[in-house]
C-alpha positions in Angstrom: -71.2 -20.9 -21.1 -71.9 -19.0 -17.7 -72.5 -20.6 -14.8 -75.4 -19.4 -12.9 -74.9 -17.8 -9.8 -76.3 -20.8 -7.7 -74.0 -23.2 -9.1 -71.2 -20.9 -8.8 -72.0 -20.2 -5.2 -72.1 -23.6 -4.5 -68.7 -24.4 -6.3 -66.8 -21.4 -4.5 -68.1 -22.2 -1.2 -66.7 -26.4 -1.8 -63.7 -24.6 -2.8 -63.0 -22.3 -0.1 -63.9 -25.3 2.2 -61.0 -27.2 0.1 -58.5 -24.2 0.7 -59.4 -23.4 4.2 -56.2 -24.4 6.0 -54.0 -23.8 3.1 -52.1 -21.0 4.0 -51.6 -19.9 7.7 -52.7 -16.9 8.7 -49.6 -14.2 9.5 -48.6 -13.0 12.9 -50.4 -10.0 14.0 -47.1 -8.3 14.7 -46.5 -8.0 11.2 -48.7 -6.6 8.6 -48.5 -9.3 5.1 -50.4 -8.9 2.1 -51.6 -12.6 0.4 -52.6 -12.3 -3.7 -53.6 -14.6 -5.4 -51.9 -14.3 -8.9 -53.1 -16.2 -12.1 -50.1 -17.4 -12.9 -49.7 -21.2 -12.5 -46.1 -21.0 -11.0 -44.1 -18.3 -9.2 -42.5 -16.1 -12.4 -39.1 -16.7 -12.1 -37.2 -14.9 -9.6 -33.1 -14.9 -11.2 -33.6 -11.3 -12.6 -35.5 -11.9 -15.6 -39.4 -13.1 -14.9 -40.8 -15.2 -17.7 -45.0 -15.2 -17.3 -45.7 -12.8 -19.5 -45.8 -9.2 -17.6 -47.1 -11.0 -15.0 -43.7 -12.0 -14.1 -42.6 -8.5 -14.2 -45.6 -7.4 -12.3 -44.3 -9.6 -9.3 -41.0 -10.7 -9.1 -39.3 -7.4 -11.7 -40.4 -4.6 -10.3 -40.9 -6.0 -6.9 -36.9 -7.1 -6.4 -35.4 -5.3 -8.8 -34.9 -2.0 -10.6 -34.1 -1.2 -14.0 -32.4 1.8 -16.0 -35.2 3.3 -16.2 -39.0 2.4 -14.9 -42.5 3.1 -15.5 -44.4 6.0 -13.2 -47.4 3.9 -11.4 -48.4 6.7 -9.3 -51.7 8.1 -11.0 -55.0 6.6 -11.8 -55.9 8.7 -14.5 -52.8 9.9 -16.4 -51.4 7.4 -18.8 -48.1 5.4 -17.5 -44.7 7.3 -18.3 -41.2 6.2 -18.9 -39.1 8.2 -15.9 -36.1 8.1 -14.7 -34.9 4.5 -12.7 -31.7 3.3 -11.6 -30.3 6.3 -14.5 -30.7 9.8 -13.6 -30.6 10.8 -17.5 -29.5 10.1 -21.0 -29.4 11.1 -24.0 -28.2 9.8 -27.8 -25.0 11.2 -29.3 -26.1 13.7 -31.9 -23.3 12.9 -34.4 -24.1 9.0 -33.9 -27.6 8.1 -33.0 -26.3 4.2 -31.9 -24.7 5.8 -29.0 -26.4 6.6 -25.6 -25.1 8.0 -22.5 -26.3 6.8 -18.8 -25.9 8.6 -16.0 -26.2 6.3 -12.8 -28.2 7.1 -9.3 -25.2 7.4 -6.5 -25.9 5.9 -3.3 -27.6 2.7 -4.8 -26.8 -1.0 -2.9 -28.3 -4.4 -4.0 -30.3 -6.4 -1.2 -26.7 -7.9 -0.4 -25.0 -4.6 0.2 -23.1 -4.1 -2.7 -22.6 -1.1 -4.3 -24.8 -0.3 -7.6 -22.4 1.0 -10.5 -21.4 1.1 -14.2 -19.8 -2.1 -13.5 -22.9 -3.6 -12.4 -24.7 -2.4 -15.6 -22.3 -3.9 -18.3 -22.5 -7.1 -16.2 -26.2 -7.2 -16.6 -26.2 -6.3 -20.0 -23.5 -9.2 -20.5 -25.7 -11.7 -18.9 -28.0 -11.5 -21.8 -26.1 -10.4 -25.1 -22.3 -11.4 -24.3 -21.9 -15.2 -25.3 -18.7 -15.8 -23.8 -19.5 -14.0 -20.7 -19.1 -16.4 -17.5 -22.6 -15.3 -16.5 -24.2 -15.4 -19.9 -28.2 -16.9 -19.5 -29.3 -18.6 -22.2 -32.4 -19.2 -20.5 -32.8 -15.4 -19.3 -32.3 -14.6 -23.5 -35.9 -15.1 -24.7 -37.6 -13.0 -22.3 -35.1 -10.0 -22.6 -33.3 -9.7 -25.7 -36.7 -10.1 -27.6 -37.8 -7.0 -25.6 -34.7 -4.9 -26.8 -33.6 -6.4 -30.0 -31.1 -3.3 -31.4 -28.8 -3.2 -27.8 -25.3 -4.1 -29.0 -23.0 -3.7 -26.1 -22.8 -1.8 -22.4 -19.0 0.4 -21.8 -17.9 1.8 -18.6 -17.4 5.2 -18.8 -16.7 6.0 -14.8 -18.0 4.3 -12.1 -21.5 6.1 -12.3 -21.5 6.6 -16.2 -22.4 3.9 -19.0 -22.6 4.3 -22.9 -25.0 2.0 -24.4 -24.6 0.8 -28.1 -27.6 -0.1 -30.8 -27.0 -1.8 -33.6 -29.2 0.8 -35.6 -30.5 4.4 -34.8 -33.5 3.5 -32.1 -35.3 6.2 -30.5 -36.8 3.4 -28.9 -33.9 2.2 -26.3 -34.5 4.5 -23.1 -38.3 2.4 -23.2 -37.3 -1.0 -24.3 -34.4 -0.9 -20.9 -37.5 -0.8 -18.6 -37.3 -4.8 -18.9 -33.8 -4.9 -18.3 -33.7 -5.5 -14.4 -30.2 -5.2 -12.5 -29.2 -7.9 -10.4 -26.1 -8.5 -8.0 -22.9 -9.4 -10.0 -21.7 -9.9 -6.0 -24.7 -12.4 -5.0 -23.9 -14.4 -8.5 -20.1 -14.5 -8.2 -20.8 -16.1 -4.8 -22.9 -18.7 -5.7 -20.3 -19.0 -9.0 -17.3 -19.7 -6.6 -19.3 -21.9 -4.4 -20.7 -24.0 -7.5 -19.9 -27.6 -8.7 -19.3 -28.7 -12.2 -17.9 -30.2 -15.2 -17.0 -26.7 -16.9 -17.9 -22.9 -16.6 -21.4 -23.5 -18.0 -22.5 -26.0 -15.7 -21.4 -23.8 -12.9 -22.6 -21.0 -14.5 -26.0 -22.8 -14.2 -25.7 -23.7 -11.0 -24.6 -20.4 -9.6 -27.9 -18.8 -11.7 -30.1 -21.8 -9.9 -28.8 -20.8 -6.6 -29.3 -17.1 -6.9 -33.1 -17.6 -7.6 -33.5 -18.5 -4.3 -31.5 -16.3 -2.6 -31.9 -12.9 -5.2 -30.4 -9.8 -4.9 -31.6 -7.1 -6.8 -32.0 -3.3 -5.6 -35.6 -3.0 -5.6 -38.1 -2.0 -3.2 -39.1 -5.8 -2.1 -36.5 -8.4 -0.8 -37.0 -12.1 -1.0 -37.8 -14.0 1.8 -38.3 -17.2 0.9 -39.3 -19.0 -1.7 -41.1 -22.6 -2.8 -41.4 -23.1 -6.3 -45.0 -23.4 -7.7 -45.6 -22.8 -4.1 -45.3 -19.2 -2.5 -43.1 -16.5 -2.9 -42.3 -14.3 0.8 -40.8 -10.6 -0.1 -40.5 -8.5 2.7 -39.7 -4.4 2.2 -36.4 -2.9 1.5 -36.3 -0.2 4.4 -33.2 0.9 2.7 -34.4 1.5 -0.3 -32.9 4.3 -1.9 -36.5 5.8 -2.7 -37.9 6.4 0.4 -41.2 8.1 -1.3 -41.5 4.1 -2.4 -40.1 1.9 0.9 -43.3 0.1 1.1 -45.7 0.4 4.3 -46.7 -3.1 4.6 -44.1 -5.7 6.2 -44.5 -8.8 3.8 -46.2 -9.7 0.7 -46.9 -13.5 -0.1 -47.7 -14.3 -3.8 -49.3 -17.3 -4.5 -50.1 -19.0 -8.0 -53.4 -20.0 -8.8 -54.2 -20.1 -12.1 -58.6 -20.7 -12.1 -60.7 -18.2 -11.3 -63.0 -19.8 -9.2 -60.2 -20.7 -6.9 -58.9 -17.7 -6.6 -62.0 -16.3 -6.1 -63.0 -18.8 -3.5 -59.8 -18.1 -1.6 -60.4 -14.5 -1.6 -64.1 -15.3 0.0 -62.9 -17.5 2.6 -60.3 -15.2 3.8 -56.9 -17.0 2.7 -55.7 -14.2 0.7 -56.3 -10.6 0.6 -56.2 -9.8 -3.2 -57.0 -11.7 -6.3 -56.2 -11.0 -10.0 -58.6 -11.0 -12.6 -61.6 -12.6 -10.2 -64.2 -15.0 -11.9 -67.1 -11.9 -13.7 -69.7 -13.8 -12.3 -68.9 -13.6 -9.0 -69.0 -9.9 -9.2 -72.4 -9.5 -7.4 -71.5 -11.5 -4.3 -67.9 -10.2 -4.4 -69.5 -6.5 -4.0 -72.2 -7.7 -1.8 -70.5 -9.2 0.8 -68.0 -5.8 0.6 -65.0 -6.9 -1.1 -63.4 -4.0 -3.1 -63.5 -4.1 -6.9 -60.4 -2.1 -8.7 -60.5 -1.7 -13.1 -58.8 0.6 -15.5 -58.2 0.3 -19.4 -55.2 -1.0 -19.8 -52.4 -0.4 -22.7 -53.3 -4.3 -23.3 -55.0 -6.0 -26.6 -56.5 -9.5 -26.4 -56.0 -10.4 -29.9 -55.6 -13.5 -32.5 -52.3 -13.6 -33.8 -52.4 -14.8 -37.4 -49.9 -17.2 -39.3 -48.9 -15.8 -42.5 -46.7 -18.6 -43.7 -47.4 -20.6 -46.8 -50.8 -21.9 -46.8 -52.3 -20.0 -44.0 -56.2 -19.2 -44.5 -55.4 -15.7 -42.9 -53.1 -14.9 -45.8 -56.7 -13.4 -47.7 -57.1 -10.3 -46.5 -61.2 -11.1 -47.0 -61.4 -13.8 -44.2 -59.1 -11.5 -41.9 -61.4 -9.2 -41.9 -64.6 -11.5 -41.5 -63.6 -13.0 -38.4 -63.0 -8.9 -37.2 -66.1 -7.7 -38.4 -68.2 -11.2 -37.0 -67.5 -10.9 -33.2 -70.0 -8.7 -30.9 -67.7 -7.1 -28.7 -70.4 -5.0 -26.8 -71.8 -8.5 -26.3 -69.0 -10.0 -24.9 -68.4 -6.9 -22.7 -71.5 -7.0 -21.2 -72.4 -10.7 -21.0 -69.5 -13.0 -20.6 -66.8 -10.5 -18.9 -69.3 -8.6 -16.8 -68.4 -5.3 -18.4 -64.5 -6.3 -17.7 -63.1 -4.7 -21.0 -63.0 -2.3 -23.7 -63.8 -3.7 -26.9 -60.8 -3.3 -29.5 -60.9 -1.6 -32.4 -57.1 -1.7 -33.2 -54.0 -1.4 -30.5 -55.1 2.0 -30.3 -58.3 3.7 -29.7 -59.4 7.0 -31.1 -57.9 10.0 -29.2 -54.8 8.2 -29.0 -51.9 10.2 -30.6 -51.1 6.4 -32.2 -54.2 6.0 -33.5 -54.5 7.3 -36.8 -57.0 7.2 -39.4 -57.4 3.5 -40.4 -59.6 3.2 -43.1 -61.3 -0.4 -42.2 -64.0 0.3 -39.6 -63.9 -2.4 -37.1 -67.6 -3.5 -35.6 -69.8 -6.3 -35.2 -71.3 -6.3 -38.9 -72.3 -10.1 -39.3 -73.8 -9.7 -43.0 -70.4 -7.8 -44.1 -68.6 -11.0 -42.4 -70.5 -13.3 -44.3 -70.3 -11.8 -47.5 -66.7 -11.5 -47.7 -66.6 -15.1 -46.4 -68.7 -16.3 -49.0 -66.3 -14.1 -51.7 -63.5 -15.9 -50.3 -65.4 -19.0 -51.4 -66.6 -20.3 -47.9 -70.0 -20.6 -46.9 -73.0 -22.8 -44.8 -71.9 -26.1 -46.3 -68.2 -25.5 -46.4 -66.5 -24.2 -43.8 -63.3 -22.8 -43.0 -60.9 -24.9 -40.8 -58.7 -22.8 -38.4 -56.9 -23.4 -35.1 -55.9 -21.3 -32.4 -53.3 -21.8 -29.9 -54.4 -20.1 -26.1 -54.3 -20.7 -22.7 -56.2 -21.7 -20.1 -55.3 -18.7 -17.8 -52.1 -16.3 -17.4 -50.8 -12.9 -17.1 -53.8 -10.8 -18.9 -55.3 -13.5 -21.1 -58.5 -12.3 -18.8 -60.7 -15.5 -19.4 -58.8 -17.3 -22.2 -61.1 -20.1 -22.3 -64.5 -18.9 -22.0 -63.8 -16.1 -24.3 -62.3 -18.4 -26.9 -65.6 -20.9 -26.9 -67.5 -17.6 -27.1 -65.5 -16.6 -30.5 -65.8 -20.1 -31.7 -69.4 -19.6 -31.4 -69.3 -16.2 -33.1 -67.5 -17.1 -35.6 -69.2 -20.4 -36.5 -71.9 -18.0 -37.8 -69.6 -16.7 -40.5 -68.6 -20.2 -41.5 -65.3 -20.6 -39.6 -64.9 -24.1 -37.9 -62.4 -22.6 -34.8 -60.6 -25.5 -33.5 -59.1 -24.5 -29.9 -55.3 -25.8 -28.5 -55.2 -25.1 -24.7 -52.1 -25.2 -23.4 -50.5 -24.0 -20.0 -49.8 -20.1 -20.1 -45.8 -20.5 -19.7 -45.7 -23.0 -22.6 -47.9 -21.0 -24.3 -45.6 -17.6 -24.0 -42.2 -20.4 -24.9 -44.1 -21.2 -28.3 -44.8 -17.6 -28.9 -41.3 -16.6 -29.1 -40.8 -20.0 -31.0 -43.3 -19.1 -34.2 -45.8 -20.5 -36.0 -43.4 -22.6 -38.4 -42.1 -24.3 -35.0 -43.9 -27.3 -34.2 -44.7 -26.0 -30.9 -47.5 -24.1 -33.0 -49.2 -27.8 -33.1 -50.8 -27.2 -36.6 -52.2 -23.9 -35.1 -52.4 -21.1 -37.8 -53.4 -18.8 -35.0 -52.2 -17.8 -31.7 -53.9 -15.9 -28.5 -51.6 -13.6 -26.4 -52.4 -10.6 -25.4 -49.6 -7.8 -25.7 -48.7 -4.6 -23.9 -49.4 -1.5 -25.9 -47.6 1.0 -23.9 -44.5 1.5 -26.1 -44.2 1.7 -29.7 -42.0 -1.5 -29.8 -44.4 -3.7 -27.6 -47.3 -2.7 -29.7 -46.5 -1.9 -32.7 -42.7 -3.4 -34.1 -41.9 -6.6 -32.9 -45.3 -8.0 -34.7 -45.0 -5.9 -38.0 -41.6 -5.7 -38.6 -40.3 -8.8 -40.9 -37.0 -8.9 -39.2 -38.6 -9.4 -35.5 -40.0 -12.9 -37.0 -38.7 -15.6 -34.4 -35.9 -16.4 -32.7 -35.6 -12.2 -32.8 -39.0 -11.3 -31.5 -42.7 -11.6 -31.6 -43.7 -11.7 -35.3 -45.3 -15.0 -34.5 -46.9 -15.1 -37.7 -43.8 -14.3 -39.8 -45.3 -11.2 -41.2 -43.5 -9.9 -44.6 -44.7 -6.3 -45.6 -42.5 -3.8 -47.0 -45.0 -1.0 -45.6 -44.7 -2.1 -42.3 -40.7 -2.4 -42.3 -40.1 1.3 -44.2 -43.1 2.8 -42.0 -40.9 0.9 -38.6 -37.6 1.8 -39.8 -39.0 5.9 -40.1 -40.6 6.0 -36.3 -37.4 3.9 -34.4 -35.1 6.5 -36.8 -37.0 9.5 -35.7 -36.0 11.0 -32.6 -38.0 14.3 -32.2 -41.3 13.0 -30.8 -44.0 14.9 -32.5 -42.7 13.4 -35.9 -42.3 10.2 -34.1 -46.1 10.0 -33.4 -47.3 10.7 -36.4 -44.9 8.3 -38.2 -46.7 5.7 -35.5 -50.2 6.6 -36.2 -49.4 6.0 -39.6 -47.8 2.2 -38.7 -51.3 1.5 -36.6 -53.4 2.7 -39.4 -52.0 0.8 -42.1 -52.0 -2.7 -39.4 -56.0 -2.3 -39.2 -56.6 -1.9 -42.8 -54.6 -5.2 -43.2 -56.5 -6.5 -40.2 -53.5 -7.9 -39.2 -55.1 -9.2 -36.0 -58.7 -9.9 -34.5 -58.5 -7.4 -32.4 -61.2 -8.4 -29.6 -60.3 -6.5 -26.2 -58.6 -4.1 -24.4 -57.8 -5.7 -20.7 -59.0 -3.0 -17.4 -56.8 -5.1 -15.1 -59.7 -6.5 -12.7 -58.5 -7.1 -9.1 -60.5 -7.6 -6.2 -59.7 -7.5 -2.5 -60.4 -7.2 1.1 -61.6 -4.1 2.6 -59.0 -3.9 5.1 -56.3 -3.3 1.8 -56.1 0.4 1.8 -53.8 2.7 -0.6 -54.4 1.1 -3.7 -54.0 2.9 -7.1 -54.8 1.1 -10.1 -52.8 2.9 -12.7 -53.5 2.7 -16.9 -50.4 -0.1 -17.2 -49.6 -3.3 -16.6 -47.8 -3.0 -13.4 -48.7 -1.3 -10.3 -46.8 -0.4 -7.6 -47.5 -2.4 -4.2 -45.1 0.8 -1.6 -48.1 2.6 -0.7 -50.2 -0.3 -0.1 -51.4 -0.9 4.0 -53.8 -3.1 5.5 -56.0 -2.2 8.2 -56.0 -4.5 11.1 
């Protein structure tokens, strides 16, 4: 599967020549950081990004803030939720569906208008209230599915809001890290100027205009935007958190979905930073003085199984066999050049949510073959399975060669694996539609990586039956009463230690059920010019660009 080093070097050289004039160099008067993303397009800029968490990384937490955020200041400690545009919050002890959030004073949107309780209500309504003028169906899928219990927002005073959930939900403050605050005044300006046959058409036109000239409260402001080509952000010198005012003047984001092209652009000096470099180019990058960063992320690279009627994965023997047939250490040390952590579940030993699963996920090909034979398969009768995946994308690591590795490995355990390779953002959209939707194209498993830094993202949205599409990401329509009961127990437990215990029980149950084909945890590899300094690679999907500097 691997391209030999000499061939890779020649390919990189050719790509470097091809891209040599692609992007003009910055004027010496300003410091500019140019980044090659794995996405095939610029993530949406209107306030709720697409492209998975790569969208949040580049067009979410840069231009926008949420009521709560992630502490990205350490490479050693797990990233935890911290105050953002809200300074404090509490749940009502007599009614645990009601939360009060105190807002941060003195914050302004990029257009100069104030951030306040009215802005919070407006931004909640943009994804929840269908009769609100600013309601945007295109933002609902990437937002509401990440905070499914939030029902409404109400202003108490200018600096206080009350949020209501449909049921007691101790996860709400974590979920709110995904609701970014866009400027209501800026949107209204575009709405008032928009043409359209009705209010809905004018609203859509206003959001389209807003995406080209966005205004949030974040540390970076939009300077220019060319869809599918580049997004230029400049520092917000007036950012409310003075410790996080960016140290560089401009950041240029460039979509580069192919790993070889990203590596070529870095080697040729056309970009300063790339996500997910080609693994077999790492020796050359190191030899030429480029910096490499990696850190274990709360992240899982899985196959998510369909559990609809007729799915081959409904047999637990088949699910366990697949998990036992993969040499994860071989994948790590060979194809990925060390840039992964083998997965034995969503959480590894030592994590408070690990629990004590009885099914041990490891490489045991004889045991896998025995299970498949018990299920009725063998060398002369293979089980055909179809996997939908992407060629690139946020957190997908190296999806095509990794799936080809699995395809070859599983063939030795009597699987006939067919790959349906599509564009990343299309795959992400299909993921929300579910295994029953025609977009699955006959696939009975899907390969979309998932975040594991909070209970909802890591477990609930996949295991609870009520999270089946279109609500959230239970793509395979898992319906297990035990999972549902444990989710309810964890969600309605507000004591942290007791909640951790319930989550550990839920995770152990999911591993024992072989709910996924658990393959890898990403380490978020990045390669960059030695001119880039001040990088802190946290244990997170996200990264804070504010402390980064460029040496002349």
